[in-house]
N, CA and C atoms as a LAMMPS dump frame, in Angstrom:
ITEM: TIMESTEP
0
ITEM: NUMBER OF ATOMS
525
ITEM: BOX BOUNDS ff ff ff
-5.0000000000000000e+02 5.0000000000000000e+02
-5.0000000000000000e+02 5.0000000000000000e+02
-5.0000000000000000e+02 5.0000000000000000e+02
ITEM: ATOMS id mol type element x y z
1 1 1 N 248.25 276.892 -21.362
2 1 2 C 249.574 276.627 -21.954
3 1 3 C 250.267 276.01 -20.958
4 2 1 N 251.546 275.866 -20.786
5 2 2 C 252.16 275.087 -19.594
6 2 3 C 254.132 275.671 -20.232
7 3 1 N 254.164 276.524 -19.326
8 3 2 C 256.111 276.55 -19.879
9 3 3 C 256.958 275.184 -18.575
10 4 1 N 257.451 274.554 -19.263
11 4 2 C 257.588 273.337 -18.801
12 4 3 C 258.875 273.885 -18.43
13 5 1 N 260.079 274.667 -18.563
14 5 2 C 261.289 275.307 -17.424
15 5 3 C 261.032 276.289 -16.183
16 6 1 N 259.306 276.361 -16.856
17 6 2 C 258.703 277.275 -15.462
18 6 3 C 258.312 276.319 -14.489
19 7 1 N 257.467 275.37 -14.666
20 7 2 C 256.759 274.21 -13.685
21 7 3 C 257.89 273.37 -13.604
22 8 1 N 258.627 272.895 -14.638
23 8 2 C 260.052 271.881 -13.333
24 8 3 C 260.923 272.209 -13.424
25 9 1 N 261.54 273.173 -12.257
26 9 2 C 263.02 273.954 -12.935
27 9 3 C 263.959 272.603 -12.738
28 10 1 N 263.558 272.235 -11.624
29 10 2 C 264.489 271.236 -10.999
30 10 3 C 265.002 270.019 -12.701
31 11 1 N 264.223 270.147 -13.375
32 11 2 C 264.15 269.175 -14.467
33 11 3 C 264.946 269.919 -15.28
34 12 1 N 264.585 271.302 -15.782
35 12 2 C 265.146 271.695 -16.815
36 12 3 C 266.268 272.729 -16.207
37 13 1 N 266.814 273.29 -14.7
38 13 2 C 267.926 273.282 -14.533
39 13 3 C 269.039 272.622 -13.696
40 14 1 N 268.475 271.318 -14.367
41 14 2 C 269.702 270.432 -13.688
42 14 3 C 270.819 269.855 -15.116
43 15 1 N 271.683 269.188 -14.594
44 15 2 C 273.058 269.029 -15.677
45 15 3 C 272.034 268.684 -17.052
46 16 1 N 271.349 266.99 -16.599
47 16 2 C 270.994 266.937 -18.227
48 16 3 C 269.609 267.58 -19.394
49 17 1 N 269.227 268.679 -17.905
50 17 2 C 268.451 269.416 -18.772
51 17 3 C 267.241 269.151 -19.587
52 18 1 N 266.29 268.301 -19.024
53 18 2 C 265.413 267.692 -19.103
54 18 3 C 264.769 265.869 -18.838
55 19 1 N 264.055 265.961 -19.001
56 19 2 C 262.91 265.147 -18.21
57 19 3 C 263.918 263.268 -18.845
58 20 1 N 263.736 262.583 -18.454
59 20 2 C 263.998 261.774 -18.491
60 20 3 C 263.901 260.061 -19.044
61 21 1 N 262.407 260.54 -18.642
62 21 2 C 261.095 259.665 -19.392
63 21 3 C 259.828 260.242 -19.945
64 22 1 N 259.682 260.375 -21.071
65 22 2 C 258.308 261.06 -21.179
66 22 3 C 257.701 259.657 -21.783
67 23 1 N 256.092 259.87 -21.894
68 23 2 C 255.434 258.819 -21.775
69 23 3 C 253.935 259.92 -21.898
70 24 1 N 253.31 259.179 -22.964
71 24 2 C 252.382 260.062 -23.727
72 24 3 C 251.361 259.404 -24.763
73 25 1 N 250.113 259.664 -24.797
74 25 2 C 249.081 259.765 -25.898
75 25 3 C 248.654 261.02 -26.306
76 26 1 N 249.048 262.012 -27.265
77 26 2 C 248.769 262.828 -27.829
78 26 3 C 247.671 262.981 -28.386
79 27 1 N 246.542 264.691 -27.911
80 27 2 C 245.624 264.282 -28.992
81 27 3 C 245.677 264.261 -30.837
82 28 1 N 244.778 263.578 -31.758
83 28 2 C 244.998 263.329 -32.354
84 28 3 C 243.867 264.171 -33.136
85 29 1 N 244.329 265.178 -33.158
86 29 2 C 243.708 266.731 -33.964
87 29 3 C 243.601 267.132 -35.104
88 30 1 N 243.077 266.963 -36.66
89 30 2 C 243.636 267.359 -37.309
90 30 3 C 242.75 269.442 -37.271
91 31 1 N 243.563 269.985 -37.633
92 31 2 C 243.207 271.214 -37.335
93 31 3 C 242.374 272.22 -38.574
94 32 1 N 241.447 271.373 -39.01
95 32 2 C 240.919 271.541 -40.618
96 32 3 C 239.083 271.17 -39.773
97 33 1 N 238.271 271.975 -40.901
98 33 2 C 237.23 271.77 -40.51
99 33 3 C 236.68 271.456 -41.852
100 34 1 N 235.63 270.251 -41.672
101 34 2 C 235.896 270.199 -43.322
102 34 3 C 233.59 270.43 -43.621
103 35 1 N 233.51 270.566 -44.069
104 35 2 C 232.122 271.744 -44.298
105 35 3 C 231.184 270.184 -44.201
106 36 1 N 231.437 269.002 -45.209
107 36 2 C 230.18 268.034 -44.879
108 36 3 C 230.606 267.737 -44.135
109 37 1 N 231.637 267.07 -43.213
110 37 2 C 231.544 266.631 -42.186
111 37 3 C 231.236 267.476 -41.098
112 38 1 N 230.811 268.72 -40.929
113 38 2 C 230.571 269.508 -39.842
114 38 3 C 229.001 269.246 -39.841
115 39 1 N 228.05 269.447 -40.79
116 39 2 C 226.891 269.193 -40.909
117 39 3 C 225.877 267.806 -40.927
118 40 1 N 226.97 267.461 -41.577
119 40 2 C 226.38 265.143 -40.8
120 40 3 C 226.622 265.229 -39.347
121 41 1 N 227.457 266.37 -38.435
122 41 2 C 227.476 265.829 -37.354
123 41 3 C 225.726 265.991 -36.855
124 42 1 N 225.582 266.98 -37.354
125 42 2 C 224.196 267.938 -36.972
126 42 3 C 222.509 266.722 -37.366
127 43 1 N 223.011 266.098 -38.955
128 43 2 C 222.273 266.007 -39.824
129 43 3 C 222.907 264.134 -40.311
130 44 1 N 222.597 263.436 -40.001
131 44 2 C 223.116 262.132 -39.95
132 44 3 C 222.469 261.631 -40.379
133 45 1 N 223.192 260.711 -42.195
134 45 2 C 222.317 260.81 -43.082
135 45 3 C 223.027 261.48 -44.548
136 46 1 N 223.322 262.557 -44.092
137 46 2 C 224 263.378 -44.965
138 46 3 C 224.941 263.167 -46.506
139 47 1 N 225.689 262.419 -44.96
140 47 2 C 226.86 261.161 -45.42
141 47 3 C 226.702 260.622 -47.329
142 48 1 N 225.151 259.83 -46.863
143 48 2 C 225.329 259.088 -47.15
144 48 3 C 224.169 259.039 -48.796
145 49 1 N 223.801 260.49 -48.592
146 49 2 C 223.048 261.292 -49.764
147 49 3 C 224.594 261.582 -51.167
148 50 1 N 223.621 261.53 -52.528
149 50 2 C 224.7 261.384 -53.197
150 50 3 C 225.017 262.993 -53.417
151 51 1 N 226.034 263.751 -54.258
152 51 2 C 226.674 264.83 -54.267
153 51 3 C 225.841 265.836 -54.466
154 52 1 N 224.715 265.75 -55.379
155 52 2 C 223.905 266.65 -55.594
156 52 3 C 222.58 266.973 -54.626
157 53 1 N 222.474 266.144 -53.601
158 53 2 C 220.992 265.958 -53.073
159 53 3 C 222.133 266.445 -51.227
160 54 1 N 222.93 265.776 -51.43
161 54 2 C 224.302 267.106 -50.447
162 54 3 C 224.383 267.933 -50.714
163 55 1 N 224.673 269.078 -51.389
164 55 2 C 224.544 270.265 -52.342
165 55 3 C 223.307 270.813 -51.881
166 56 1 N 222.124 270.579 -52.229
167 56 2 C 220.612 270.664 -51.778
168 56 3 C 220.836 271.247 -49.967
169 57 1 N 220.699 270.108 -49.474
170 57 2 C 220.732 269.633 -48.497
171 57 3 C 221.303 270.843 -47.625
172 58 1 N 222.702 271.449 -48.171
173 58 2 C 223.345 271.73 -46.673
174 58 3 C 222.634 273.657 -47.494
175 59 1 N 222.569 273.84 -48.613
176 59 2 C 221.692 275.195 -48.414
177 59 3 C 220.631 275.522 -47.765
178 60 1 N 220.025 274.579 -47.574
179 60 2 C 218.478 273.532 -46.747
180 60 3 C 219.264 274.52 -45.456
181 61 1 N 220.272 273.557 -44.952
182 61 2 C 220.796 273.748 -43.465
183 61 3 C 221.071 275.263 -43.614
184 62 1 N 221.806 275.675 -44.685
185 62 2 C 222.506 277.362 -44.459
186 62 3 C 221.704 278.118 -44.284
187 63 1 N 220.264 278.483 -44.942
188 63 2 C 219.309 278.977 -44.775
189 63 3 C 218.257 278.594 -43.721
190 64 1 N 218.162 277.621 -42.916
191 64 2 C 217.619 277.261 -41.896
192 64 3 C 217.877 277.786 -40.542
193 65 1 N 219.615 277.235 -40.473
194 65 2 C 220.099 276.945 -39.422
195 65 3 C 221.586 278.517 -39.37
196 66 1 N 220.383 279.021 -39.043
197 66 2 C 221.812 280.204 -38.965
198 66 3 C 222.88 280.362 -37.531
199 67 1 N 222.009 279.66 -36.45
200 67 2 C 222.875 279.412 -35.691
201 67 3 C 224.33 278.127 -35.9
202 68 1 N 223.58 277.076 -36.5
203 68 2 C 224.751 276.347 -36.721
204 68 3 C 225.901 276.89 -38.121
205 69 1 N 225.234 278.054 -38.761
206 69 2 C 226.448 278.737 -39.834
207 69 3 C 227.634 279.346 -38.479
208 70 1 N 226.899 279.929 -37.739
209 70 2 C 227.618 280.85 -36.775
210 70 3 C 228.588 279.655 -36.528
211 71 1 N 228.222 278.41 -35.923
212 71 2 C 229.492 277.917 -35.085
213 71 3 C 230.353 276.873 -36.121
214 72 1 N 229.903 276.816 -37.348
215 72 2 C 230.652 276.794 -38.627
216 72 3 C 231.689 276.812 -38.836
217 73 1 N 231.454 278.739 -38.384
218 73 2 C 232.674 279.664 -39.273
219 73 3 C 233.464 280.282 -37.684
220 74 1 N 232.809 279.722 -36.619
221 74 2 C 233.681 280.056 -35.443
222 74 3 C 234.997 278.488 -35.494
223 75 1 N 234.455 277.223 -35.556
224 75 2 C 234.976 276.521 -35.592
225 75 3 C 236.397 276.872 -36.896
226 76 1 N 236.163 276.377 -37.525
227 76 2 C 236.354 277.365 -38.959
228 76 3 C 237.735 278.346 -38.758
229 77 1 N 237.175 279.302 -37.99
230 77 2 C 238.557 281.198 -37.265
231 77 3 C 239.14 280.163 -35.885
232 78 1 N 238.551 279.23 -35.155
233 78 2 C 239.469 278.638 -34.712
234 78 3 C 240.732 278.241 -34.827
235 79 1 N 239.826 276.608 -35.873
236 79 2 C 240.846 275.992 -36.788
237 79 3 C 242.376 276.71 -37.158
238 80 1 N 241.484 277.613 -37.806
239 80 2 C 242.741 278.701 -38.543
240 80 3 C 243.636 279.016 -37.704
241 81 1 N 242.935 279.864 -36.112
242 81 2 C 244.759 280.082 -35.568
243 81 3 C 245.503 279.021 -34.3
244 82 1 N 244.821 278.154 -34.861
245 82 2 C 245.087 277.185 -33.972
246 82 3 C 246.486 276.904 -35.046
247 83 1 N 246.189 276.741 -36.46
248 83 2 C 246.923 275.617 -37.878
249 83 3 C 247.928 277.307 -37.925
250 84 1 N 247.537 278.231 -37.604
251 84 2 C 248.877 279.222 -37.605
252 84 3 C 250.186 279.284 -36.845
253 85 1 N 249.836 279.081 -35.443
254 85 2 C 250.317 278.815 -34.368
255 85 3 C 251.325 277.678 -34.87
256 86 1 N 250.978 276.741 -34.98
257 86 2 C 251.486 275.814 -35.134
258 86 3 C 252.416 275.623 -36.086
259 87 1 N 252.047 276.279 -37.248
260 87 2 C 253.083 276.359 -38.445
261 87 3 C 254.302 276.818 -38.306
262 88 1 N 254.183 278.363 -37.334
263 88 2 C 254.476 279.175 -37.081
264 88 3 C 255.675 278.222 -35.847
265 89 1 N 255.417 278.378 -35.049
266 89 2 C 256.066 277.187 -34.057
267 89 3 C 256.588 275.503 -33.742
268 90 1 N 256.431 275.175 -34.59
269 90 2 C 256.532 273.531 -35.033
270 90 3 C 257.285 273.226 -36.196
271 91 1 N 258.376 272.615 -36.235
272 91 2 C 259.217 272.405 -37.382
273 91 3 C 257.964 271.291 -38.143
274 92 1 N 257.704 271.387 -39.681
275 92 2 C 257.245 270.604 -39.734
276 92 3 C 255.844 270.778 -40.7
277 93 1 N 255.256 271.373 -39.468
278 93 2 C 253.745 271.781 -39.395
279 93 3 C 253.339 272.204 -40.527
280 94 1 N 254.088 272.708 -41.613
281 94 2 C 253.235 273.612 -42.706
282 94 3 C 253.545 272.41 -44.202
283 95 1 N 253.3 271.045 -43.774
284 95 2 C 253.669 270.178 -44.647
285 95 3 C 252.032 269.201 -44.464
286 96 1 N 251.347 269.23 -45.45
287 96 2 C 250.61 268.112 -44.864
288 96 3 C 249.369 269.011 -43.851
289 97 1 N 247.708 268.013 -43.545
290 97 2 C 247.691 268.755 -42.689
291 97 3 C 247.917 269.392 -41.397
292 98 1 N 247.934 270.522 -40.823
293 98 2 C 248.957 270.585 -39.247
294 98 3 C 248.038 269.469 -38.191
295 99 1 N 248.282 268.824 -37.67
296 99 2 C 247.208 267.776 -36.517
297 99 3 C 248.354 267.888 -35.219
298 100 1 N 247.756 268.156 -34.313
299 100 2 C 248.187 268.422 -32.971
300 100 3 C 248.984 267.067 -32.246
301 101 1 N 249.158 266.379 -32.813
302 101 2 C 250.082 265.045 -32.776
303 101 3 C 251.927 265.21 -32.738
304 102 1 N 251.485 266.146 -34.571
305 102 2 C 252.989 266.225 -34.576
306 102 3 C 253.507 267.456 -33.784
307 103 1 N 252.898 268.447 -33.202
308 103 2 C 253.459 269.466 -32.499
309 103 3 C 253.719 268.434 -31.48
310 104 1 N 253.226 267.558 -30.577
311 104 2 C 253.579 266.756 -29.3
312 104 3 C 254.66 265.964 -29.519
313 105 1 N 254.822 265.43 -30.995
314 105 2 C 256.051 264.786 -31.636
315 105 3 C 256.976 265.278 -31.702
316 106 1 N 257.178 267.052 -31.695
317 106 2 C 258.061 268.116 -31.614
318 106 3 C 258.642 268.25 -30.363
319 107 1 N 257.498 269.049 -29.037
320 107 2 C 257.42 268.775 -27.785
321 107 3 C 258.873 267.978 -27.1
322 108 1 N 258.058 266.693 -27.719
323 108 2 C 258.821 265.621 -27.122
324 108 3 C 260.219 265.228 -27.207
325 109 1 N 261.088 265.747 -28.369
326 109 2 C 261.917 265.87 -28.709
327 109 3 C 262.476 266.529 -27.774
328 110 1 N 261.85 268.502 -27.702
329 110 2 C 262.144 269.017 -27.227
330 110 3 C 262.468 268.499 -25.948
331 111 1 N 261.571 268.049 -25.357
332 111 2 C 261.961 268.311 -23.374
333 111 3 C 262.548 266.997 -22.9
334 112 1 N 263.181 265.946 -24.43
335 112 2 C 263.638 264.882 -23.186
336 112 3 C 265.488 265.805 -22.868
337 113 1 N 265.538 264.498 -22.736
338 113 2 C 267.887 265.593 -21.559
339 113 3 C 268.074 265.37 -22.457
340 114 1 N 269.465 266.104 -21.954
341 114 2 C 271.031 265.833 -23.544
342 114 3 C 270.738 264.541 -23.704
343 115 1 N 270.763 263.201 -22.765
344 115 2 C 270.981 262.003 -22.685
345 115 3 C 270.163 261.277 -23.619
346 116 1 N 269.078 261.983 -24.269
347 116 2 C 267.557 261.633 -24.747
348 116 3 C 266.708 260.51 -23.852
349 117 1 N 265.867 261.069 -23.675
350 117 2 C 264.793 260.399 -22.669
351 117 3 C 264.449 259.263 -23.084
352 118 1 N 264.036 258.076 -22.553
353 118 2 C 263.058 256.94 -22.935
354 118 3 C 261.762 257.897 -23.061
355 119 1 N 261.358 257.184 -24.211
356 119 2 C 259.955 257.594 -24.821
357 119 3 C 259.303 256.61 -25.525
358 120 1 N 258.073 256.553 -24.732
359 120 2 C 256.865 256.013 -24.851
360 120 3 C 255.499 256.381 -24.999
361 121 1 N 254.759 256.242 -26.587
362 121 2 C 254.333 257.417 -26.833
363 121 3 C 253.153 256.836 -27.917
364 122 1 N 251.658 256.696 -27.995
365 122 2 C 250.915 256.414 -28.559
366 122 3 C 250.471 257.453 -29.675
367 123 1 N 250.688 256.875 -30.825
368 123 2 C 250.48 257.767 -32.125
369 123 3 C 250.224 257.233 -33.332
370 124 1 N 249.374 257.827 -34.156
371 124 2 C 248.604 257.281 -35.334
372 124 3 C 249.625 256.385 -36.26
373 125 1 N 249.33 255.785 -37.213
374 125 2 C 250.755 255.187 -37.822
375 125 3 C 251.148 256.71 -39.52
376 126 1 N 250.377 257.567 -39.139
377 126 2 C 250.664 258.452 -40.263
378 126 3 C 251.691 259.103 -39.808
379 127 1 N 252.12 259.261 -38.248
380 127 2 C 253.419 259.631 -37.593
381 127 3 C 254.564 259.809 -38.404
382 128 1 N 254.217 257.771 -38.75
383 128 2 C 255.672 257.329 -39.447
384 128 3 C 255.383 257.171 -40.715
385 129 1 N 254.179 257.733 -41.436
386 129 2 C 254.699 257.713 -42.662
387 129 3 C 254.484 259.575 -43.605
388 130 1 N 253.428 260.298 -42.613
389 130 2 C 253.315 261.324 -43.646
390 130 3 C 254.243 262.728 -43.815
391 131 1 N 255.075 263.763 -44.244
392 131 2 C 255.553 263.767 -44.523
393 131 3 C 255.951 265.365 -43.84
394 132 1 N 254.856 265.566 -42.539
395 132 2 C 254.873 266.533 -41.859
396 132 3 C 255.496 266.392 -40.486
397 133 1 N 255.525 264.914 -40.311
398 133 2 C 256.937 264.158 -39.117
399 133 3 C 257.645 263.862 -39.319
400 134 1 N 258.212 264.236 -41.029
401 134 2 C 259.481 263.772 -41.181
402 134 3 C 261.047 264.201 -40.121
403 135 1 N 260.695 265.175 -39.738
404 135 2 C 261.767 265.589 -38.769
405 135 3 C 261.63 265.178 -37.776
406 136 1 N 260.336 264.454 -37.223
407 136 2 C 260.138 263.085 -36.165
408 136 3 C 261.163 262.167 -35.891
409 137 1 N 260.658 261.813 -37.213
410 137 2 C 261.673 260.583 -37.458
411 137 3 C 263.148 260.189 -37.924
412 138 1 N 263.157 261.56 -38.406
413 138 2 C 264.693 261.673 -38.503
414 138 3 C 265.165 261.283 -36.924
415 139 1 N 264.817 262.752 -36.349
416 139 2 C 265.553 262.633 -34.828
417 139 3 C 265.473 261.418 -33.86
418 140 1 N 264.218 260.927 -34.963
419 140 2 C 263.97 259.27 -33.487
420 140 3 C 265.143 258.005 -33.854
421 141 1 N 265.581 257.799 -35.273
422 141 2 C 266.633 257.15 -35.868
423 141 3 C 267.935 258.045 -35.842
424 142 1 N 268.336 259.078 -35.506
425 142 2 C 269.889 259.71 -35.106
426 142 3 C 270.065 259.872 -33.647
427 143 1 N 269.008 259.856 -32.996
428 143 2 C 269.361 260.498 -31.514
429 143 3 C 268.818 258.933 -30.385
430 144 1 N 267.999 257.935 -31.175
431 144 2 C 268.233 256.718 -29.914
432 144 3 C 268.482 255.837 -30.628
433 145 1 N 269.422 254.637 -29.737
434 145 2 C 269.941 253.693 -30.037
435 145 3 C 268.438 252.57 -30.337
436 146 1 N 268.188 252.258 -29.738
437 146 2 C 267.4 251.106 -30.151
438 146 3 C 265.452 251.763 -30.194
439 147 1 N 264.691 251.697 -30.545
440 147 2 C 263.359 251.972 -31.1
441 147 3 C 262.481 250.789 -31.616
442 148 1 N 261.43 250.902 -30.56
443 148 2 C 260.494 249.183 -30.498
444 148 3 C 259.156 250.229 -31.205
445 149 1 N 258.788 249.38 -32.337
446 149 2 C 257.156 250.49 -32.855
447 149 3 C 256.025 248.874 -33.035
448 150 1 N 254.785 249.181 -32.693
449 150 2 C 254.249 248.175 -32.655
450 150 3 C 252.95 248.662 -33.123
451 151 1 N 252.056 248.698 -34.602
452 151 2 C 251.483 248.616 -35.199
453 151 3 C 250.061 248.072 -34.614
454 152 1 N 248.973 248.171 -34.268
455 152 2 C 248.057 247.87 -33.924
456 152 3 C 246.76 248.236 -34.461
457 153 1 N 245.637 247.559 -35.318
458 153 2 C 244.496 247.76 -35.973
459 153 3 C 243.766 247.793 -34.937
460 154 1 N 242.818 248.448 -35.222
461 154 2 C 241.606 249.008 -34.013
462 154 3 C 240.327 248.235 -34.495
463 155 1 N 241.07 246.831 -35.115
464 155 2 C 239.159 246.318 -34.998
465 155 3 C 238.217 246.364 -34.09
466 156 1 N 237.376 246.4 -34.09
467 156 2 C 235.845 246.416 -33.465
468 156 3 C 236.536 246.859 -31.317
469 157 1 N 237.462 248.002 -32.303
470 157 2 C 237.237 249.297 -30.425
471 157 3 C 238.178 248.4 -29.882
472 158 1 N 239.093 247.199 -29.667
473 158 2 C 239.932 246.739 -29.066
474 158 3 C 240.962 247.341 -27.929
475 159 1 N 241.624 248.107 -28.986
476 159 2 C 242.382 249.045 -28.045
477 159 3 C 241.785 250.152 -28.131
478 160 1 N 241.348 251.137 -28.786
479 160 2 C 240.181 252.745 -27.952
480 160 3 C 239.197 252.266 -28.421
481 161 1 N 237.769 252.082 -27.749
482 161 2 C 236.397 252.625 -28.497
483 161 3 C 235.946 253.206 -28.509
484 162 1 N 236.629 254.712 -28.48
485 162 2 C 236.241 255.917 -29.397
486 162 3 C 237.024 256.269 -30.576
487 163 1 N 237.927 255.047 -31.464
488 163 2 C 238.208 255.472 -32.48
489 163 3 C 238.024 254.518 -33.507
490 164 1 N 237.531 255.091 -34.282
491 164 2 C 236.918 254.067 -35.638
492 164 3 C 238.271 253.275 -35.86
493 165 1 N 238.083 252.175 -36.501
494 165 2 C 238.881 251.211 -37.099
495 165 3 C 239.364 251.126 -38.382
496 166 1 N 239.483 252.843 -38.618
497 166 2 C 240.424 252.8 -39.846
498 166 3 C 241.444 253.763 -39.221
499 167 1 N 241.574 253.906 -38.442
500 167 2 C 243.017 254.103 -37.541
501 167 3 C 244.036 252.797 -37.878
502 168 1 N 245.184 253.359 -37.85
503 168 2 C 246.561 252.303 -36.946
504 168 3 C 246.813 252.738 -36.189
505 169 1 N 247.184 251.93 -35.197
506 169 2 C 247.351 252.341 -33.926
507 169 3 C 249.07 252.118 -33.579
508 170 1 N 249.951 252.883 -33.464
509 170 2 C 251.38 252.793 -33.219
510 170 3 C 251.75 253.277 -32.056
511 171 1 N 252.232 251.723 -31.174
512 171 2 C 253.129 252.157 -29.659
513 171 3 C 254.916 252.218 -30.117
514 172 1 N 254.924 253.775 -29.705
515 172 2 C 256.434 253.68 -29.987
516 172 3 C 256.814 253.91 -28.401
517 173 1 N 258.31 252.732 -28.848
518 173 2 C 258.667 252.467 -27.589
519 173 3 C 260.178 253.212 -28.045
520 174 1 N 261.147 254.216 -27.32
521 174 2 C 262.26 254.378 -28.132
522 174 3 C 263.377 254.663 -26.063
523 175 1 N 265.127 254.056 -27.293
524 175 2 C 265.934 254.253 -25.527
525 175 3 C 266.983 254.456 -26.212
């Protein structure tokens, strides 16, 4: 954890009280653990099976791999703790699936100066459509005079190699 006013007193004790420019690419991580996806990480091909076969195989895995059952329960518990923290501390996090990028969007707006810092961030497209990001969009529209949104389709990983093509990526620049 980083307490920005303590780490950067010259920024937060100044007249404008905040950063003048914020640039970032926050993590895009949903705080949910889906059992099917968990098991598919360890047993490729599970997702291609029929629902009935998947359920039978998962039961088989649960019985034979207690180490992975413990790992699954640990990941679920950690996600729930993180989820509760974000819902309690960040506006809009209780709507939809809590995603870490939504908390960062909230922090970007809280860390900017009184005259609103220039903002340049990389976000998922859902930041501009998900209910949990409503307050972020509302603040952008009411506080910034100019915003440029560029939407990129990650076809063949040309933007980010490790991000699937299913994600649309937004480059946001606000002044």
